[in-house]
C-alpha positions as CSV (number, residue, x, y, z in Angstrom):
1,M,16.8,-2.1,-13.0
2,K,17.4,1.6,-14.2
3,I,16.2,4.2,-12.0
4,L,15.8,7.5,-12.6
5,E,14.8,10.8,-11.1
6,I,12.4,13.7,-11.9
7,K,12.2,16.9,-9.9
8,T,8.6,17.5,-9.1
9,K,5.8,19.1,-6.5
10,V,3.6,16.6,-5.1
11,K,-0.1,17.2,-5.1
12,A,-1.7,14.7,-3.2
13,V,-1.8,11.0,-2.2
14,Q,-3.9,8.3,-2.3
15,R,-4.1,4.9,-0.3
16,L,-4.7,2.0,-2.5
17,E,-6.4,-1.4,-2.0
18,N,-3.7,-3.5,0.3
19,S,-2.0,-6.0,-1.9
20,L,-3.2,-9.7,-2.0
21,N,-0.4,-10.2,0.3
22,G,-1.7,-7.4,2.7
23,N,1.2,-5.1,2.6
24,P,-0.2,-1.1,2.2
25,Q,0.4,0.7,-1.5
26,Y,0.1,3.9,-2.2
27,R,0.0,6.8,-5.5
28,I,1.6,10.1,-5.1
29,H,0.2,12.4,-7.8
30,T,2.7,14.9,-9.3
31,T,2.8,18.0,-11.4
32,N,4.1,15.1,-13.8
33,G,1.6,13.0,-13.3
34,T,1.6,9.4,-10.7
35,V,4.2,7.1,-9.3
36,D,3.2,3.7,-7.0
37,T,5.0,2.2,-4.6
38,P,5.5,-1.2,-6.1
39,K,3.6,-4.4,-4.9
40,D,4.7,-6.1,-1.9
41,S,7.6,-3.1,-1.1
42,Q,9.2,-2.4,2.3
43,V,9.0,1.3,0.4
44,A,5.1,1.7,1.1
45,Y,6.3,1.6,5.3
46,E,9.1,4.1,4.8
47,Y,7.5,7.2,4.6
48,N,4.6,9.2,5.7
49,F,3.6,10.4,2.1
50,D,1.2,12.4,3.6
51,S,3.5,14.9,4.3
52,Y,5.6,15.7,1.3
53,V,2.0,17.2,0.1
54,D,2.5,20.5,-1.4
55,S,6.7,19.8,-1.2
56,N,8.9,20.3,-3.9
57,V,10.6,16.8,-4.0
58,K,13.5,14.4,-5.8
59,I,11.5,11.6,-6.7
60,Y,13.7,8.4,-7.3
61,Y,11.6,5.7,-9.3
62,Y,12.3,2.9,-12.6
63,L,9.7,1.5,-14.6
64,D,8.1,-1.4,-14.7
65,E,7.0,-3.9,-17.6
66,V,4.5,-1.9,-19.1
67,A,6.3,1.3,-18.6
68,R,4.5,2.4,-15.3
69,A,6.6,4.6,-12.4
70,K,7.1,2.4,-9.4
71,L,9.0,4.7,-6.2
72,Q,12.3,3.7,-5.2
73,S,12.6,6.8,-2.5
74,I,11.4,10.1,-2.5
75,M,13.3,13.3,-0.5
76,I,12.6,16.7,-0.2
77,D,14.3,19.0,-2.7
78,K,15.7,22.0,-0.4
79,D,17.8,23.3,-3.5
80,S,14.6,23.8,-6.1
81,S,11.9,26.3,-6.3
82,F,9.6,24.6,-8.8
83,D,7.2,26.6,-11.5
84,E,4.7,24.4,-12.3
85,D,3.9,26.0,-15.1
86,V,7.1,25.8,-16.4
87,E,6.8,23.5,-20.0
88,E,10.3,21.9,-19.6
89,H,9.2,19.7,-16.7
90,C,8.2,16.2,-18.3
91,D,6.2,13.5,-17.4
92,F,7.8,10.6,-15.9
93,I,7.9,8.5,-18.5
94,T,9.2,11.4,-21.5
95,N,11.9,11.4,-18.6
96,A,12.8,7.6,-18.7
97,I,13.1,8.6,-22.6
98,L,15.3,11.2,-22.0
99,G,17.5,8.9,-19.7
100,K,17.7,11.2,-16.8
101,E,19.5,8.4,-14.4
102,K,20.3,8.7,-10.8
103,L,24.1,9.3,-10.5
């Protein structure tokens, strides 16, 4: 599994229906698209996602078998001054194609 990194700004967090096993799931809406917590993953329990709204963040993610972005981790990006109007920021899939891997 190839882990990728993207710098973005969180716009909103959506609570999705629990998985069939009863575990929470979230969708994080960013300026670059959306990323979901994987089903039945500990990731949904590790973060208070609402605290990231309106923050510049680094998101580490992977693409599942149908090219949906799945969250591995998220952190506040204190070193970044993100500008939503800059066109060079691409969506999660384009970022994966460009190959910006986590180092």
